[in-house]
All heavy atoms as atom14 arrays in JSON, in Angstrom:
{
  "sequence": "MYETEANSGEYQVSSDTTWPQDGYIFNEQLSGCENGGTLLWNSETKRVVMQTTSSDK",
  "atom14_mask": [
    [1, 1, 1, 1, 1, 1, 1, 1, 0, 0, 0, 0, 0, 0],
    [1, 1, 1, 1, 1, 1, 1, 1, 1, 1, 1, 1, 0, 0],
    [1, 1, 1, 1, 1, 1, 1, 1, 1, 0, 0, 0, 0, 0],
    [1, 1, 1, 1, 1, 1, 1, 0, 0, 0, 0, 0, 0, 0],
    [1, 1, 1, 1, 1, 1, 1, 1, 1, 0, 0, 0, 0, 0],
    [1, 1, 1, 1, 1, 0, 0, 0, 0, 0, 0, 0, 0, 0],
    [1, 1, 1, 1, 1, 1, 1, 1, 0, 0, 0, 0, 0, 0],
    [1, 1, 1, 1, 1, 1, 0, 0, 0, 0, 0, 0, 0, 0],
    [1, 1, 1, 1, 0, 0, 0, 0, 0, 0, 0, 0, 0, 0],
    [1, 1, 1, 1, 1, 1, 1, 1, 1, 0, 0, 0, 0, 0],
    [1, 1, 1, 1, 1, 1, 1, 1, 1, 1, 1, 1, 0, 0],
    [1, 1, 1, 1, 1, 1, 1, 1, 1, 0, 0, 0, 0, 0],
    [1, 1, 1, 1, 1, 1, 1, 0, 0, 0, 0, 0, 0, 0],
    [1, 1, 1, 1, 1, 1, 0, 0, 0, 0, 0, 0, 0, 0],
    [1, 1, 1, 1, 1, 1, 0, 0, 0, 0, 0, 0, 0, 0],
    [1, 1, 1, 1, 1, 1, 1, 1, 0, 0, 0, 0, 0, 0],
    [1, 1, 1, 1, 1, 1, 1, 0, 0, 0, 0, 0, 0, 0],
    [1, 1, 1, 1, 1, 1, 1, 0, 0, 0, 0, 0, 0, 0],
    [1, 1, 1, 1, 1, 1, 1, 1, 1, 1, 1, 1, 1, 1],
    [1, 1, 1, 1, 1, 1, 1, 0, 0, 0, 0, 0, 0, 0],
    [1, 1, 1, 1, 1, 1, 1, 1, 1, 0, 0, 0, 0, 0],
    [1, 1, 1, 1, 1, 1, 1, 1, 0, 0, 0, 0, 0, 0],
    [1, 1, 1, 1, 0, 0, 0, 0, 0, 0, 0, 0, 0, 0],
    [1, 1, 1, 1, 1, 1, 1, 1, 1, 1, 1, 1, 0, 0],
    [1, 1, 1, 1, 1, 1, 1, 1, 0, 0, 0, 0, 0, 0],
    [1, 1, 1, 1, 1, 1, 1, 1, 1, 1, 1, 0, 0, 0],
    [1, 1, 1, 1, 1, 1, 1, 1, 0, 0, 0, 0, 0, 0],
    [1, 1, 1, 1, 1, 1, 1, 1, 1, 0, 0, 0, 0, 0],
    [1, 1, 1, 1, 1, 1, 1, 1, 1, 0, 0, 0, 0, 0],
    [1, 1, 1, 1, 1, 1, 1, 1, 0, 0, 0, 0, 0, 0],
    [1, 1, 1, 1, 1, 1, 0, 0, 0, 0, 0, 0, 0, 0],
    [1, 1, 1, 1, 0, 0, 0, 0, 0, 0, 0, 0, 0, 0],
    [1, 1, 1, 1, 1, 1, 0, 0, 0, 0, 0, 0, 0, 0],
    [1, 1, 1, 1, 1, 1, 1, 1, 1, 0, 0, 0, 0, 0],
    [1, 1, 1, 1, 1, 1, 1, 1, 0, 0, 0, 0, 0, 0],
    [1, 1, 1, 1, 0, 0, 0, 0, 0, 0, 0, 0, 0, 0],
    [1, 1, 1, 1, 0, 0, 0, 0, 0, 0, 0, 0, 0, 0],
    [1, 1, 1, 1, 1, 1, 1, 0, 0, 0, 0, 0, 0, 0],
    [1, 1, 1, 1, 1, 1, 1, 1, 0, 0, 0, 0, 0, 0],
    [1, 1, 1, 1, 1, 1, 1, 1, 0, 0, 0, 0, 0, 0],
    [1, 1, 1, 1, 1, 1, 1, 1, 1, 1, 1, 1, 1, 1],
    [1, 1, 1, 1, 1, 1, 1, 1, 0, 0, 0, 0, 0, 0],
    [1, 1, 1, 1, 1, 1, 0, 0, 0, 0, 0, 0, 0, 0],
    [1, 1, 1, 1, 1, 1, 1, 1, 1, 0, 0, 0, 0, 0],
    [1, 1, 1, 1, 1, 1, 1, 0, 0, 0, 0, 0, 0, 0],
    [1, 1, 1, 1, 1, 1, 1, 1, 1, 0, 0, 0, 0, 0],
    [1, 1, 1, 1, 1, 1, 1, 1, 1, 1, 1, 0, 0, 0],
    [1, 1, 1, 1, 1, 1, 1, 0, 0, 0, 0, 0, 0, 0],
    [1, 1, 1, 1, 1, 1, 1, 0, 0, 0, 0, 0, 0, 0],
    [1, 1, 1, 1, 1, 1, 1, 1, 0, 0, 0, 0, 0, 0],
    [1, 1, 1, 1, 1, 1, 1, 1, 1, 0, 0, 0, 0, 0],
    [1, 1, 1, 1, 1, 1, 1, 0, 0, 0, 0, 0, 0, 0],
    [1, 1, 1, 1, 1, 1, 1, 0, 0, 0, 0, 0, 0, 0],
    [1, 1, 1, 1, 1, 1, 0, 0, 0, 0, 0, 0, 0, 0],
    [1, 1, 1, 1, 1, 1, 0, 0, 0, 0, 0, 0, 0, 0],
    [1, 1, 1, 1, 1, 1, 1, 1, 0, 0, 0, 0, 0, 0],
    [1, 1, 1, 1, 1, 1, 1, 1, 1, 0, 0, 0, 0, 0]
  ],
  "atom14_positions": [
    [[88.57, 97.41, 98.13], [87.52, 96.66, 98.78], [86.53, 97.63, 99.38], [86.91, 98.7, 99.84], [88.08, 95.78, 99.88], [88.99, 94.69, 99.43], [89.54, 93.67, 100.79], [88.42, 92.33, 100.59], [0.0, 0.0, 0.0], [0.0, 0.0, 0.0], [0.0, 0.0, 0.0], [0.0, 0.0, 0.0], [0.0, 0.0, 0.0], [0.0, 0.0, 0.0]],
    [[85.29, 97.23, 99.37], [84.25, 98.02, 100.03], [83.71, 97.22, 101.2], [83.53, 96.02, 101.11], [83.07, 98.28, 99.09], [83.38, 99.15, 97.89], [82.94, 98.79, 96.64], [84.08, 100.33, 98.03], [83.19, 99.58, 95.54], [84.34, 101.13, 96.94], [83.89, 100.75, 95.69], [84.13, 101.54, 94.61], [0.0, 0.0, 0.0], [0.0, 0.0, 0.0]],
    [[83.45, 97.91, 102.32], [82.78, 97.25, 103.44], [81.31, 97.09, 103.04], [80.69, 98.04, 102.55], [82.91, 98.08, 104.7], [82.46, 97.34, 105.93], [82.85, 98.04, 107.22], [83.12, 99.26, 107.2], [82.87, 97.38, 108.24], [0.0, 0.0, 0.0], [0.0, 0.0, 0.0], [0.0, 0.0, 0.0], [0.0, 0.0, 0.0], [0.0, 0.0, 0.0]],
    [[80.75, 95.9, 103.21], [79.41, 95.62, 102.72], [78.34, 96.43, 103.45], [77.32, 96.77, 102.87], [79.08, 94.12, 102.85], [79.24, 93.73, 104.21], [79.99, 93.29, 101.96], [0.0, 0.0, 0.0], [0.0, 0.0, 0.0], [0.0, 0.0, 0.0], [0.0, 0.0, 0.0], [0.0, 0.0, 0.0], [0.0, 0.0, 0.0], [0.0, 0.0, 0.0]],
    [[78.58, 96.76, 104.71], [77.65, 97.56, 105.51], [78.48, 98.25, 106.58], [79.45, 97.67, 107.08], [76.6, 96.64, 106.13], [75.46, 97.37, 106.79], [74.39, 96.39, 107.27], [73.96, 95.52, 106.48], [73.99, 96.5, 108.44], [0.0, 0.0, 0.0], [0.0, 0.0, 0.0], [0.0, 0.0, 0.0], [0.0, 0.0, 0.0], [0.0, 0.0, 0.0]],
    [[78.14, 99.45, 106.97], [78.92, 100.21, 107.94], [79.19, 99.38, 109.19], [78.27, 98.81, 109.78], [78.21, 101.5, 108.31], [0.0, 0.0, 0.0], [0.0, 0.0, 0.0], [0.0, 0.0, 0.0], [0.0, 0.0, 0.0], [0.0, 0.0, 0.0], [0.0, 0.0, 0.0], [0.0, 0.0, 0.0], [0.0, 0.0, 0.0], [0.0, 0.0, 0.0]],
    [[80.47, 99.28, 109.57], [80.92, 98.58, 110.78], [80.61, 97.08, 110.78], [80.59, 96.46, 111.83], [80.36, 99.24, 112.04], [80.79, 100.68, 112.16], [81.96, 100.99, 111.97], [79.86, 101.56, 112.44], [0.0, 0.0, 0.0], [0.0, 0.0, 0.0], [0.0, 0.0, 0.0], [0.0, 0.0, 0.0], [0.0, 0.0, 0.0], [0.0, 0.0, 0.0]],
    [[80.38, 96.48, 109.62], [80.07, 95.05, 109.57], [81.33, 94.2, 109.66], [81.26, 93.04, 110.06], [79.32, 94.7, 108.28], [80.18, 94.81, 107.15], [0.0, 0.0, 0.0], [0.0, 0.0, 0.0], [0.0, 0.0, 0.0], [0.0, 0.0, 0.0], [0.0, 0.0, 0.0], [0.0, 0.0, 0.0], [0.0, 0.0, 0.0], [0.0, 0.0, 0.0]],
    [[82.48, 94.75, 109.24], [83.71, 93.98, 109.23], [83.78, 93.01, 108.06], [84.72, 92.24, 107.95], [0.0, 0.0, 0.0], [0.0, 0.0, 0.0], [0.0, 0.0, 0.0], [0.0, 0.0, 0.0], [0.0, 0.0, 0.0], [0.0, 0.0, 0.0], [0.0, 0.0, 0.0], [0.0, 0.0, 0.0], [0.0, 0.0, 0.0], [0.0, 0.0, 0.0]],
    [[82.79, 93.04, 107.18], [82.78, 92.19, 105.99], [83.05, 93.06, 104.77], [82.46, 94.12, 104.6], [81.43, 91.5, 105.85], [81.14, 90.53, 106.98], [79.79, 89.85, 106.84], [79.27, 89.77, 105.72], [79.26, 89.43, 107.87], [0.0, 0.0, 0.0], [0.0, 0.0, 0.0], [0.0, 0.0, 0.0], [0.0, 0.0, 0.0], [0.0, 0.0, 0.0]],
    [[83.95, 92.57, 103.91], [84.38, 93.37, 102.77], [84.18, 92.63, 101.46], [84.24, 91.42, 101.4], [85.86, 93.75, 102.93], [86.07, 94.62, 104.15], [86.28, 94.05, 105.4], [86.0, 95.99, 104.05], [86.44, 94.84, 106.52], [86.15, 96.8, 105.16], [86.37, 96.22, 106.39], [86.52, 97.01, 107.5], [0.0, 0.0, 0.0], [0.0, 0.0, 0.0]],
    [[83.97, 93.4, 100.41], [83.75, 92.87, 99.07], [84.82, 93.43, 98.14], [85.09, 94.63, 98.14], [82.36, 93.31, 98.59], [82.01, 92.9, 97.2], [80.62, 93.38, 96.82], [79.79, 93.67, 97.66], [80.38, 93.47, 95.54], [0.0, 0.0, 0.0], [0.0, 0.0, 0.0], [0.0, 0.0, 0.0], [0.0, 0.0, 0.0], [0.0, 0.0, 0.0]],
    [[85.45, 92.55, 97.39], [86.49, 92.97, 96.44], [85.85, 93.8, 95.32], [84.76, 93.49, 94.87], [87.21, 91.74, 95.84], [88.2, 92.16, 94.77], [87.9, 90.96, 96.93], [0.0, 0.0, 0.0], [0.0, 0.0, 0.0], [0.0, 0.0, 0.0], [0.0, 0.0, 0.0], [0.0, 0.0, 0.0], [0.0, 0.0, 0.0], [0.0, 0.0, 0.0]],
    [[86.56, 94.85, 94.92], [86.07, 95.72, 93.86], [87.19, 95.99, 92.87], [88.35, 96.09, 93.25], [85.58, 97.04, 94.45], [85.28, 97.94, 93.42], [0.0, 0.0, 0.0], [0.0, 0.0, 0.0], [0.0, 0.0, 0.0], [0.0, 0.0, 0.0], [0.0, 0.0, 0.0], [0.0, 0.0, 0.0], [0.0, 0.0, 0.0], [0.0, 0.0, 0.0]],
    [[86.84, 96.13, 91.63], [87.82, 96.5, 90.62], [87.49, 97.88, 90.03], [87.94, 98.22, 88.94], [87.87, 95.45, 89.5], [86.59, 95.35, 88.89], [0.0, 0.0, 0.0], [0.0, 0.0, 0.0], [0.0, 0.0, 0.0], [0.0, 0.0, 0.0], [0.0, 0.0, 0.0], [0.0, 0.0, 0.0], [0.0, 0.0, 0.0], [0.0, 0.0, 0.0]],
    [[86.73, 98.68, 90.78], [86.38, 100.03, 90.33], [87.64, 100.85, 90.1], [88.64, 100.7, 90.79], [85.51, 100.75, 91.36], [84.12, 100.17, 91.47], [83.76, 99.31, 90.63], [83.37, 100.58, 92.37], [0.0, 0.0, 0.0], [0.0, 0.0, 0.0], [0.0, 0.0, 0.0], [0.0, 0.0, 0.0], [0.0, 0.0, 0.0], [0.0, 0.0, 0.0]],
    [[87.58, 101.75, 89.14], [88.72, 102.62, 88.87], [88.48, 104.05, 89.36], [89.34, 104.91, 89.19], [89.02, 102.65, 87.36], [87.85, 103.09, 86.66], [89.44, 101.28, 86.85], [0.0, 0.0, 0.0], [0.0, 0.0, 0.0], [0.0, 0.0, 0.0], [0.0, 0.0, 0.0], [0.0, 0.0, 0.0], [0.0, 0.0, 0.0], [0.0, 0.0, 0.0]],
    [[87.33, 104.3, 89.94], [87.04, 105.62, 90.52], [86.62, 105.45, 91.97], [86.13, 104.4, 92.38], [85.9, 106.33, 89.76], [84.74, 105.52, 89.8], [86.29, 106.6, 88.31], [0.0, 0.0, 0.0], [0.0, 0.0, 0.0], [0.0, 0.0, 0.0], [0.0, 0.0, 0.0], [0.0, 0.0, 0.0], [0.0, 0.0, 0.0], [0.0, 0.0, 0.0]],
    [[86.84, 106.49, 92.75], [86.49, 106.48, 94.17], [85.02, 106.88, 94.31], [84.6, 107.85, 93.7], [87.38, 107.45, 94.93], [87.19, 107.4, 96.4], [86.5, 108.29, 97.15], [87.67, 106.41, 97.3], [86.51, 107.91, 98.46], [87.23, 106.76, 98.58], [88.42, 105.26, 97.15], [87.53, 106.0, 99.71], [88.72, 104.51, 98.27], [88.28, 104.88, 99.52]],
    [[84.23, 106.17, 95.14], [82.83, 106.56, 95.35], [82.77, 107.99, 95.91], [83.61, 108.38, 96.71], [82.33, 105.56, 96.39], [83.27, 104.42, 96.32], [84.59, 104.98, 95.91], [0.0, 0.0, 0.0], [0.0, 0.0, 0.0], [0.0, 0.0, 0.0], [0.0, 0.0, 0.0], [0.0, 0.0, 0.0], [0.0, 0.0, 0.0], [0.0, 0.0, 0.0]],
    [[81.79, 108.75, 95.5], [81.69, 110.15, 95.91], [81.08, 110.34, 97.29], [81.4, 111.3, 97.98], [80.9, 110.93, 94.87], [81.59, 110.96, 93.51], [82.96, 111.6, 93.58], [83.11, 112.69, 94.08], [83.97, 110.9, 93.09], [0.0, 0.0, 0.0], [0.0, 0.0, 0.0], [0.0, 0.0, 0.0], [0.0, 0.0, 0.0], [0.0, 0.0, 0.0]],
    [[80.18, 109.47, 97.71], [79.49, 109.66, 98.99], [79.38, 108.34, 99.76], [79.29, 107.27, 99.16], [78.07, 110.19, 98.77], [78.06, 111.57, 98.14], [78.79, 112.43, 98.63], [77.33, 111.75, 97.15], [0.0, 0.0, 0.0], [0.0, 0.0, 0.0], [0.0, 0.0, 0.0], [0.0, 0.0, 0.0], [0.0, 0.0, 0.0], [0.0, 0.0, 0.0]],
    [[79.38, 108.44, 101.09], [79.07, 107.3, 101.92], [80.19, 106.32, 102.19], [79.97, 105.27, 102.77], [0.0, 0.0, 0.0], [0.0, 0.0, 0.0], [0.0, 0.0, 0.0], [0.0, 0.0, 0.0], [0.0, 0.0, 0.0], [0.0, 0.0, 0.0], [0.0, 0.0, 0.0], [0.0, 0.0, 0.0], [0.0, 0.0, 0.0], [0.0, 0.0, 0.0]],
    [[81.45, 106.64, 101.8], [82.56, 105.73, 102.0], [83.72, 106.46, 102.67], [83.91, 107.65, 102.5], [83.05, 105.15, 100.66], [82.06, 104.22, 100.04], [81.09, 104.7, 99.17], [82.07, 102.87, 100.35], [80.16, 103.84, 98.61], [81.15, 102.0, 99.79], [80.2, 102.49, 98.92], [79.28, 101.64, 98.36], [0.0, 0.0, 0.0], [0.0, 0.0, 0.0]],
    [[84.51, 105.7, 103.44], [85.69, 106.23, 104.1], [86.89, 105.39, 103.67], [86.81, 104.16, 103.66], [85.53, 106.16, 105.63], [84.35, 107.01, 106.08], [86.81, 106.61, 106.34], [83.97, 106.82, 107.53], [0.0, 0.0, 0.0], [0.0, 0.0, 0.0], [0.0, 0.0, 0.0], [0.0, 0.0, 0.0], [0.0, 0.0, 0.0], [0.0, 0.0, 0.0]],
    [[88.0, 106.02, 103.31], [89.2, 105.31, 102.91], [89.82, 104.63, 104.13], [90.03, 105.25, 105.16], [90.19, 106.3, 102.29], [91.47, 105.66, 101.83], [91.47, 104.84, 100.72], [92.65, 105.86, 102.51], [92.63, 104.24, 100.29], [93.82, 105.26, 102.08], [93.81, 104.45, 100.97], [0.0, 0.0, 0.0], [0.0, 0.0, 0.0], [0.0, 0.0, 0.0]],
    [[90.13, 103.34, 104.03], [90.71, 102.58, 105.13], [92.16, 102.25, 104.78], [92.43, 101.36, 103.98], [89.91, 101.3, 105.36], [90.38, 100.54, 106.57], [91.57, 100.45, 106.84], [89.45, 99.97, 107.3], [0.0, 0.0, 0.0], [0.0, 0.0, 0.0], [0.0, 0.0, 0.0], [0.0, 0.0, 0.0], [0.0, 0.0, 0.0], [0.0, 0.0, 0.0]],
    [[93.11, 102.98, 105.39], [94.53, 102.79, 105.08], [95.03, 101.41, 105.49], [95.92, 100.85, 104.84], [95.37, 103.86, 105.79], [95.22, 105.22, 105.17], [96.11, 106.26, 105.83], [97.2, 105.9, 106.31], [95.7, 107.43, 105.86], [0.0, 0.0, 0.0], [0.0, 0.0, 0.0], [0.0, 0.0, 0.0], [0.0, 0.0, 0.0], [0.0, 0.0, 0.0]],
    [[94.48, 100.82, 106.55], [94.94, 99.51, 107.01], [94.58, 98.39, 106.03], [95.29, 97.4, 105.94], [94.35, 99.16, 108.39], [94.95, 99.95, 109.53], [94.41, 101.38, 109.61], [93.26, 101.64, 109.26], [95.25, 102.3, 110.04], [0.0, 0.0, 0.0], [0.0, 0.0, 0.0], [0.0, 0.0, 0.0], [0.0, 0.0, 0.0], [0.0, 0.0, 0.0]],
    [[93.5, 98.52, 105.3], [93.08, 97.48, 104.37], [93.45, 97.79, 102.92], [93.14, 97.02, 102.04], [91.57, 97.26, 104.48], [91.1, 96.7, 105.82], [89.58, 96.6, 105.83], [91.72, 95.35, 106.1], [0.0, 0.0, 0.0], [0.0, 0.0, 0.0], [0.0, 0.0, 0.0], [0.0, 0.0, 0.0], [0.0, 0.0, 0.0], [0.0, 0.0, 0.0]],
    [[94.12, 98.91, 102.7], [94.52, 99.31, 101.36], [96.02, 99.17, 101.24], [96.76, 99.65, 102.09], [94.12, 100.77, 101.09], [92.73, 100.9, 101.24], [0.0, 0.0, 0.0], [0.0, 0.0, 0.0], [0.0, 0.0, 0.0], [0.0, 0.0, 0.0], [0.0, 0.0, 0.0], [0.0, 0.0, 0.0], [0.0, 0.0, 0.0], [0.0, 0.0, 0.0]],
    [[96.47, 98.5, 100.21], [97.9, 98.31, 100.09], [98.34, 98.04, 98.67], [97.53, 97.91, 97.76], [0.0, 0.0, 0.0], [0.0, 0.0, 0.0], [0.0, 0.0, 0.0], [0.0, 0.0, 0.0], [0.0, 0.0, 0.0], [0.0, 0.0, 0.0], [0.0, 0.0, 0.0], [0.0, 0.0, 0.0], [0.0, 0.0, 0.0], [0.0, 0.0, 0.0]],
    [[99.65, 97.94, 98.51], [100.27, 97.68, 97.23], [101.03, 96.37, 97.3], [101.37, 95.9, 98.38], [101.22, 98.82, 96.87], [100.41, 100.42, 96.74], [0.0, 0.0, 0.0], [0.0, 0.0, 0.0], [0.0, 0.0, 0.0], [0.0, 0.0, 0.0], [0.0, 0.0, 0.0], [0.0, 0.0, 0.0], [0.0, 0.0, 0.0], [0.0, 0.0, 0.0]],
    [[101.32, 95.79, 96.15], [101.99, 94.49, 96.1], [103.46, 94.54, 96.47], [104.01, 93.57, 96.98], [101.84, 93.89, 94.7], [100.42, 93.48, 94.4], [100.26, 92.84, 93.03], [101.26, 92.77, 92.27], [99.15, 92.42, 92.72], [0.0, 0.0, 0.0], [0.0, 0.0, 0.0], [0.0, 0.0, 0.0], [0.0, 0.0, 0.0], [0.0, 0.0, 0.0]],
    [[104.15, 95.67, 96.21], [105.59, 95.73, 96.43], [106.0, 96.73, 97.5], [107.07, 97.34, 97.42], [106.31, 96.04, 95.12], [106.13, 94.93, 94.12], [106.26, 93.76, 94.47], [105.84, 95.27, 92.88], [0.0, 0.0, 0.0], [0.0, 0.0, 0.0], [0.0, 0.0, 0.0], [0.0, 0.0, 0.0], [0.0, 0.0, 0.0], [0.0, 0.0, 0.0]],
    [[105.17, 96.96, 98.5], [105.53, 97.81, 99.63], [105.15, 99.26, 99.52], [105.44, 100.05, 100.42], [0.0, 0.0, 0.0], [0.0, 0.0, 0.0], [0.0, 0.0, 0.0], [0.0, 0.0, 0.0], [0.0, 0.0, 0.0], [0.0, 0.0, 0.0], [0.0, 0.0, 0.0], [0.0, 0.0, 0.0], [0.0, 0.0, 0.0], [0.0, 0.0, 0.0]],
    [[104.5, 99.67, 98.45], [104.03, 101.05, 98.33], [102.95, 101.34, 99.35], [102.34, 100.43, 99.93], [0.0, 0.0, 0.0], [0.0, 0.0, 0.0], [0.0, 0.0, 0.0], [0.0, 0.0, 0.0], [0.0, 0.0, 0.0], [0.0, 0.0, 0.0], [0.0, 0.0, 0.0], [0.0, 0.0, 0.0], [0.0, 0.0, 0.0], [0.0, 0.0, 0.0]],
    [[102.68, 102.6, 99.58], [101.68, 103.03, 100.56], [100.59, 103.82, 99.85], [100.87, 104.66, 99.0], [102.33, 103.93, 101.63], [103.41, 103.22, 102.23], [101.33, 104.32, 102.69], [0.0, 0.0, 0.0], [0.0, 0.0, 0.0], [0.0, 0.0, 0.0], [0.0, 0.0, 0.0], [0.0, 0.0, 0.0], [0.0, 0.0, 0.0], [0.0, 0.0, 0.0]],
    [[99.34, 103.55, 100.21], [98.2, 104.31, 99.67], [97.69, 105.27, 100.73], [97.5, 104.88, 101.88], [97.08, 103.37, 99.25], [97.41, 102.4, 98.12], [96.25, 101.44, 97.89], [97.74, 103.15, 96.84], [0.0, 0.0, 0.0], [0.0, 0.0, 0.0], [0.0, 0.0, 0.0], [0.0, 0.0, 0.0], [0.0, 0.0, 0.0], [0.0, 0.0, 0.0]],
    [[97.5, 106.52, 100.34], [97.02, 107.56, 101.25], [95.86, 108.29, 100.61], [95.77, 108.4, 99.39], [98.14, 108.57, 101.54], [99.42, 108.0, 102.12], [100.51, 109.05, 102.11], [99.19, 107.48, 103.52], [0.0, 0.0, 0.0], [0.0, 0.0, 0.0], [0.0, 0.0, 0.0], [0.0, 0.0, 0.0], [0.0, 0.0, 0.0], [0.0, 0.0, 0.0]],
    [[94.97, 108.83, 101.42], [93.83, 109.6, 100.94], [94.17, 111.08, 101.02], [94.55, 111.59, 102.07], [92.59, 109.3, 101.78], [91.41, 110.13, 101.4], [90.84, 111.12, 102.14], [90.63, 110.05, 100.2], [89.76, 111.67, 101.47], [89.62, 111.01, 100.27], [90.71, 109.24, 99.07], [88.69, 111.2, 99.26], [89.78, 109.43, 98.06], [88.78, 110.4, 98.17]],
    [[94.05, 111.79, 99.9], [94.26, 113.23, 99.85], [92.89, 113.89, 99.9], [92.14, 113.85, 98.92], [95.01, 113.62, 98.57], [95.3, 115.1, 98.51], [94.48, 115.93, 98.88], [96.48, 115.44, 98.02], [0.0, 0.0, 0.0], [0.0, 0.0, 0.0], [0.0, 0.0, 0.0], [0.0, 0.0, 0.0], [0.0, 0.0, 0.0], [0.0, 0.0, 0.0]],
    [[92.55, 114.47, 101.04], [91.22, 115.04, 101.21], [91.0, 116.31, 100.39], [89.87, 116.66, 100.08], [90.94, 115.32, 102.69], [91.91, 116.18, 103.22], [0.0, 0.0, 0.0], [0.0, 0.0, 0.0], [0.0, 0.0, 0.0], [0.0, 0.0, 0.0], [0.0, 0.0, 0.0], [0.0, 0.0, 0.0], [0.0, 0.0, 0.0], [0.0, 0.0, 0.0]],
    [[92.09, 117.02, 100.02], [91.96, 118.21, 99.18], [91.53, 117.85, 97.76], [90.62, 118.46, 97.21], [93.27, 118.99, 99.13], [93.46, 119.92, 100.28], [94.7, 120.78, 100.09], [95.06, 121.1, 98.94], [95.29, 121.13, 101.11], [0.0, 0.0, 0.0], [0.0, 0.0, 0.0], [0.0, 0.0, 0.0], [0.0, 0.0, 0.0], [0.0, 0.0, 0.0]],
    [[92.19, 116.87, 97.18], [91.9, 116.49, 95.8], [90.87, 115.36, 95.72], [90.41, 115.02, 94.64], [93.17, 116.03, 95.06], [93.7, 114.87, 95.73], [94.21, 117.13, 95.03], [0.0, 0.0, 0.0], [0.0, 0.0, 0.0], [0.0, 0.0, 0.0], [0.0, 0.0, 0.0], [0.0, 0.0, 0.0], [0.0, 0.0, 0.0], [0.0, 0.0, 0.0]],
    [[90.57, 114.75, 96.88], [89.64, 113.62, 96.97], [90.1, 112.47, 96.07], [89.35, 111.89, 95.32], [88.22, 114.04, 96.65], [87.69, 115.09, 97.6], [86.22, 115.29, 97.47], [85.65, 116.36, 98.35], [86.12, 116.55, 99.65], [0.0, 0.0, 0.0], [0.0, 0.0, 0.0], [0.0, 0.0, 0.0], [0.0, 0.0, 0.0], [0.0, 0.0, 0.0]],
    [[91.41, 112.15, 96.19], [92.02, 111.07, 95.42], [92.92, 110.23, 96.3], [93.49, 110.72, 97.27], [92.86, 111.63, 94.27], [92.04, 112.34, 93.23], [92.96, 112.92, 92.16], [92.2, 113.72, 91.24], [91.89, 113.35, 90.01], [92.3, 112.2, 89.55], [91.2, 114.13, 89.23], [0.0, 0.0, 0.0], [0.0, 0.0, 0.0], [0.0, 0.0, 0.0]],
    [[93.06, 108.97, 95.92], [94.01, 108.08, 96.57], [95.37, 108.32, 95.92], [95.47, 108.37, 94.7], [93.6, 106.6, 96.43], [94.66, 105.68, 97.01], [92.25, 106.37, 97.11], [0.0, 0.0, 0.0], [0.0, 0.0, 0.0], [0.0, 0.0, 0.0], [0.0, 0.0, 0.0], [0.0, 0.0, 0.0], [0.0, 0.0, 0.0], [0.0, 0.0, 0.0]],
    [[96.4, 108.48, 96.75], [97.75, 108.74, 96.27], [98.63, 107.55, 96.64], [98.6, 107.08, 97.78], [98.33, 110.02, 96.92], [99.75, 110.28, 96.46], [97.44, 111.21, 96.62], [0.0, 0.0, 0.0], [0.0, 0.0, 0.0], [0.0, 0.0, 0.0], [0.0, 0.0, 0.0], [0.0, 0.0, 0.0], [0.0, 0.0, 0.0], [0.0, 0.0, 0.0]],
    [[99.42, 107.06, 95.68], [100.34, 105.96, 95.95], [101.74, 106.51, 96.12], [102.23, 107.26, 95.28], [100.34, 104.94, 94.81], [101.26, 103.77, 95.09], [101.17, 102.44, 93.87], [102.03, 103.17, 92.5], [0.0, 0.0, 0.0], [0.0, 0.0, 0.0], [0.0, 0.0, 0.0], [0.0, 0.0, 0.0], [0.0, 0.0, 0.0], [0.0, 0.0, 0.0]],
    [[102.38, 106.17, 97.26], [103.76, 106.56, 97.5], [104.61, 105.3, 97.41], [104.38, 104.35, 98.15], [103.9, 107.2, 98.88], [103.18, 108.51, 99.01], [103.38, 109.14, 100.37], [103.63, 108.44, 101.35], [103.24, 110.44, 100.44], [0.0, 0.0, 0.0], [0.0, 0.0, 0.0], [0.0, 0.0, 0.0], [0.0, 0.0, 0.0], [0.0, 0.0, 0.0]],
    [[105.6, 105.32, 96.52], [106.47, 104.17, 96.35], [107.8, 104.6, 95.76], [107.9, 105.66, 95.15], [105.8, 103.11, 95.44], [106.63, 101.95, 95.37], [105.53, 103.64, 94.07], [0.0, 0.0, 0.0], [0.0, 0.0, 0.0], [0.0, 0.0, 0.0], [0.0, 0.0, 0.0], [0.0, 0.0, 0.0], [0.0, 0.0, 0.0], [0.0, 0.0, 0.0]],
    [[108.82, 103.79, 95.97], [110.14, 104.08, 95.42], [110.47, 103.12, 94.28], [111.55, 103.16, 93.72], [111.23, 103.97, 96.5], [111.19, 102.67, 97.06], [111.03, 105.02, 97.57], [0.0, 0.0, 0.0], [0.0, 0.0, 0.0], [0.0, 0.0, 0.0], [0.0, 0.0, 0.0], [0.0, 0.0, 0.0], [0.0, 0.0, 0.0], [0.0, 0.0, 0.0]],
    [[109.52, 102.22, 93.96], [109.73, 101.27, 92.87], [108.42, 101.04, 92.14], [107.39, 101.55, 92.52], [110.26, 99.95, 93.44], [109.29, 99.38, 94.31], [0.0, 0.0, 0.0], [0.0, 0.0, 0.0], [0.0, 0.0, 0.0], [0.0, 0.0, 0.0], [0.0, 0.0, 0.0], [0.0, 0.0, 0.0], [0.0, 0.0, 0.0], [0.0, 0.0, 0.0]],
    [[108.47, 100.24, 91.1], [107.27, 99.88, 90.36], [106.32, 99.11, 91.27], [106.74, 98.21, 91.99], [107.66, 99.04, 89.14], [106.5, 98.67, 88.45], [0.0, 0.0, 0.0], [0.0, 0.0, 0.0], [0.0, 0.0, 0.0], [0.0, 0.0, 0.0], [0.0, 0.0, 0.0], [0.0, 0.0, 0.0], [0.0, 0.0, 0.0], [0.0, 0.0, 0.0]],
    [[105.07, 99.47, 91.28], [104.1, 98.83, 92.18], [102.7, 98.94, 91.59], [102.46, 99.67, 90.66], [104.14, 99.5, 93.55], [103.81, 98.54, 94.67], [103.09, 97.56, 94.43], [104.27, 98.78, 95.8], [0.0, 0.0, 0.0], [0.0, 0.0, 0.0], [0.0, 0.0, 0.0], [0.0, 0.0, 0.0], [0.0, 0.0, 0.0], [0.0, 0.0, 0.0]],
    [[101.79, 98.16, 92.16], [100.38, 98.27, 91.8], [99.52, 97.85, 92.94], [99.98, 97.28, 93.89], [100.06, 97.44, 90.55], [100.32, 95.97, 90.71], [99.96, 95.26, 89.43], [100.23, 93.77, 89.58], [99.82, 93.02, 88.44], [0.0, 0.0, 0.0], [0.0, 0.0, 0.0], [0.0, 0.0, 0.0], [0.0, 0.0, 0.0], [0.0, 0.0, 0.0]]
  ]
}
């Protein structure tokens, strides 16, 4: 999901497969997986990493 405007609290669903390069911040509280996995932002590789012990999406 993308926040529609900085600090607006309104979000828009997205099906993008790449992370925006500029102007966005990863929000761990609003990012999640269906089966309990955790999504984290890796600032070194600039990628979202999924941590899970089972099949998830």
